N, C-alpha and C positions, 0 to 999 in steps of 0.2 A: 187322531189318537189323543186321548185325554191324558194330560200330564200335570203333576204338581210342580210348583216353582222350584222345589229342592232338587229335582232330577236334572242337574246340569251336566253330569258325567255319567250317563246311564250304564256304561260298561265297566266302570271302576268298582272294585270290591275289596274288602279287607276282612280278614278273619284270623283264626288260629288253626294251624295244621300240624299233623304228624308227618315227618319226612322219612322216618325209618322205623324198623321193628322195635325200637325202644318204646315207641308209643308216646313219647314226650311231645307235647304240643307247644308251638311258639307262634308269634305273629307272622302273618303271611298275606302278601298282596297278590291279587289275581283279578281276573275279569269275568263278569257275567255277560251273557249274550244280550244283544239289543232286544228290546221288548218286541216280540213278533205280534202279528195281528190277532193271534189267539192267546197271547200271553198275559199274565198278571205279574206285575213287579211290586214287591212290598218291602218296606223297611222292617227288618227283624227286630223285635223287642225282647223276646224270650225264646230260649231253646232248651228243651229237656235233654238230660244225659241218659241215654239208654245203655244197658250193659253191652249191647252189640257194638256201641261206639268204642268201648274199651277193647273188645276183641278185634275190631277192624283196625284200630290204631296200631295194634301189635301184630297184625297179620296172623292171628291165631287160626283163622280158617283158610289161609293160603289164597285168598281172593283179593287182597288189598292192592290198590294201585296208588303209589305215593307221587306227590304229596296228597294227603287226605285231609279235607275239611269235614269233620264228622257232623252229625246232627240231623235227625229226622223227626223231631217233635218241635216244629218251627211255627211260631205265631208272630203276627205283626199287623201293620197298617198299610193298606194299598196306597202306592204312590203313582202308579201308572197302569193303564190297561190298553191292550191292543184294540184295533178298530173293529174286530169281530167278536170281542168279548161282550156277552150279554148279561151275565149274572153278577158282575162286580163293578164297583166304581171306586174312584179315589176316595180314601177315608174309611173304607170298609175294614172290619176286623176279620182277618183270615188266617188260615194255617195250611201247612203242607206236611204230609206224613211220610211214610217209608218209601214211596215210589213217585216218580215223576213222568213215567211213560210206559207204553205197552204197544202191541201191534194193532189193536183196535179192529182186528178182522177174524180172530179165532173164536171158538165156542165160549171160552172163558170171558173174553172181552164183550162178546155179544150178550152175555148174561150178567153184565155188571160185576164181573169177577176178575178185574184187571190184575189183582194180586196173584192169580194163578196162571197168568199168561206166560208162556215159555219165553217171551221176549220182554218181560217186565223190566223196566229200568229203575234201579234203586236211586234214592235221592242223593247218595254220594258214593264216590269211588266206583262208578260204573260208566261204561261207554254210552253216550247219548246218541240220538238219531243223527246228529250232525258230525259225529266223530270225536267230539270233545269228551272230557271226563267230567262227570257231575260232581259238584261241591255242595256240602250240606249247610246246616244252619248255624254253625259256630262262626257267623259272619254277619256283616251289617245289612246286606241286601239279598233278596231271593227273587228269582224269576222262574215261573213255572207255567205250563199250559193250563188254561182255565179248568179243564177237566180234572186236574189233579190238585185243585185248590178247594178248600172247604171254608164255609162261612162260620165264624165263631159267634154264638149267641151273645147278645149284649150283656146279659147278666152273669156270664161265665168269666171269672177273672183270668186274664191271659196267662199269668205265671202258673197257676194251679191247673189251668186247662190244657197247657201244652202237652204234658205227658199222656193225655188221653188219645193223642194222635197216633201213639204206638201202643202203650199199655192198655188204654181203654178199648180200642178196636180189637186188640188181640183177645180180650176176654168177652167182649160184647158179641162178636160174631159167632163163636161157638154156642153161646147161650141161646142165641136166636136160631141158628141153623139146626141145632139138635133138639129144638123144642123144649128147652129147659127154662121156660119163662112163665109157665102157668102158675098162678097163685095157688099155694097149698103144696106145691112140689117141694122136695127136700134135696138141696144141692150141697155137695161138698166142695171146698176149695182147699187144695193142697199147697202149702207154702204161703207165708204172709210177708211177701216182699213187694217190690214195685208192681208186679202183675197181680199178686194175690190180694193186696189190700183194695185195689180197684175192682177186682172181681166180686169181692164181698159187697161193695157199694152198688154195683150194677145189679147183682142178684137181688139185693134188698129193694132196689128200685123197681124191679119186676114183681115184687111181692111174694117171693119164695122164701122158704126156711133155709137158713144157711148154717152149715157146720164148717168151721175152720179146722183143718187137719194139719198138725204141725209136730215136729220133733221137739219143740221148745215149750215146755209148760209155762215159762215166764211170759209168753205172749198171750195168755188167756185173757187177762184183764184188758189189754189193748184191743183184742179181737172183739170182745163182747161189749165192753163199756164205751170204747171210742168208735169202732167201725160198725157196730150194730149187728154183729153175728149173733145167731140164736144159741149156738152150742160150740163147744171147743173139744177137740179130740186129740189126745197125745198119741201119736202113731207108734211110739215105742212102748206104750202101755198095753199089754195083751188083753187085760180085762176090759179096758175101755173099748178096744177094737172089737172084741168078741161081742160086747153088748150092742154095738152099732151095726153088726153084720146084717145085710139085706134091708137096710133102711133108706137108701138114697136112690133117687131117680137118675142122678147124673153127678159127675165129678169133673171139675176143671183142675187139671194138674199143672201147676205153674213152675214146678221145681226143675232146675237145669242140672242138678247133680244126679249121679247114678243112684237109683233107689229101687226097692222091690215093688213090683206091680201087684203081686198076688194079694197082699192085704187090702189094697184099694179095690180090686175087683170084687173081693169078698164083701165090701161095704155096699155094693150095688144091689138093688132089687133085680129080679129077672127083667130082662130087656133094658137094663140100665146102660148108661153110656159113660165111659171114661175118656175124656178128651185131653190130649197132651198139647200144651202150648209152650212148655219149657223145652229146651233142646240139650239134653245131656250129650257130652262129647264122646261117650262110648255107648254101644248098643245095650239096650235093656233086655232082660230075660222075660219072655212073654209066655205064661202058662196057658195052654189052649183049652185044657179040659174044663176049667170053670167057665170059660166063655161058652163052650158048647152046651153045658148043662143049664145055663141060665139065659141062652140067646143074648149074651151081653156083647157090647161093642167097645173096642178100643180104637180111637180115631185121633187124628191130628187136625190142627187148624192154624192158619197163618194170616195175621192181620185181617183185612177185609177189603172189598172193592170200594170204589169212591162213593157210590150211592149209599152203601151201608155205613161208610165212615161219616157221611153227613147226617144220616139218621141217628148214629151213635152220639154225635156231638150235640144234636138237637135234643135227644133224650136226656143227656147229661145236663143241658141247660134247664130243661123242664123240671128235673128232679134234683137240681143243685148238687150234682155229682162232680167232684174235683179230686185230683190226686193230692196226697199229703206231700208237701214239697219243702225242700231247703233251698232257698234262693241264694245264689253265690255270684260274686263278681267274676269277670272273664279271667283275670289273672290267677284265680284260685283253681282253675280247671284241672291242673295236673295233680294237685292235692286231692281234689274230689275224685279223680280216677283211682288214686291209691286207696282212698277210703271205700270206693265202690267195690274194688277188688276184695276188700275185707268185709263186705256187706255192712259197712258202717254208715248207713243212711236210712232215715225214715221219712218217706220211702222212695223219694225221687229227687235227685239234684236238678235244678233248673238254673240256667245261666241268665243273668240280667244283661242281655246283649245291649239293649237300648241305652242303658245308663253307664255301662262299665267297659264296653269295647272301645278302646282308644286307638286311633290310627297312629302309626309311627310317624 
């Protein structure tokens, strides 16, 4: 087994954890498993903060197991690899996304869709195969099976690349799967937040026309001049919405608040596709008649399999696609969570683990 000199205590780990439904995080000592024969161990340098980290820390979804070390946008440098690891070596730039395990025997796993495996293991606050609870990337070290580790291209900055492991694959996968990548197509992106701003960048990387659909007119300059969108549509303006009806091949809806679908369905061409990647906490009303009359599709999509995640990060490297990030020290995390709850970030917080996580 190849090791670096710094791996003197391979099971010791340190991070920040939430211990109750207040969601407040504080320093936390724990253990990582020994590096198995198929495992990759790496020193965590950066970890993005996803909105789901906030929900899980507060047990908003009723699935949290405390203590929780959040974080599933994890990047760093390999320090040790197991004897049967073939794709990685010490010193490689790597990352781990939202999952660290699956059954590897179902139809989804057989088709490189581990993200839809009924036994998929989340990166944190989930039971692992050995009976332990998984801990995420707000920590100094990570261990994961080789299958669940991706290689980060050399030209992709680790801090701004980290959020692509969740936000990036969440929008890249539906663009690919639903055939919304052909140059000349017209794609709408609903919401200009952590997911939406990355969706614009990937769609432009594929060479399609992009319209940002937002309730906030103030975001127009940002969408067009900074992110490269072609058009901007204020969803509360009936004249603008009417003028754009029937013009879009597909729409990626990133909004997690309750909102009407009928106006969005109206923007689609016949046989157009509205793909939901945001998760509102209450059911949305779905009008069926306009679907029938246009053979339109409303679908959902959740991250992507490991093969596709590697393809996404390679595509990002080729097209210099990164998230717009605000890098923060570890001890700012609770303030960042409060700001995230108010949508006070453009567009993703990333924790500088390597330089600011101090062991007690």
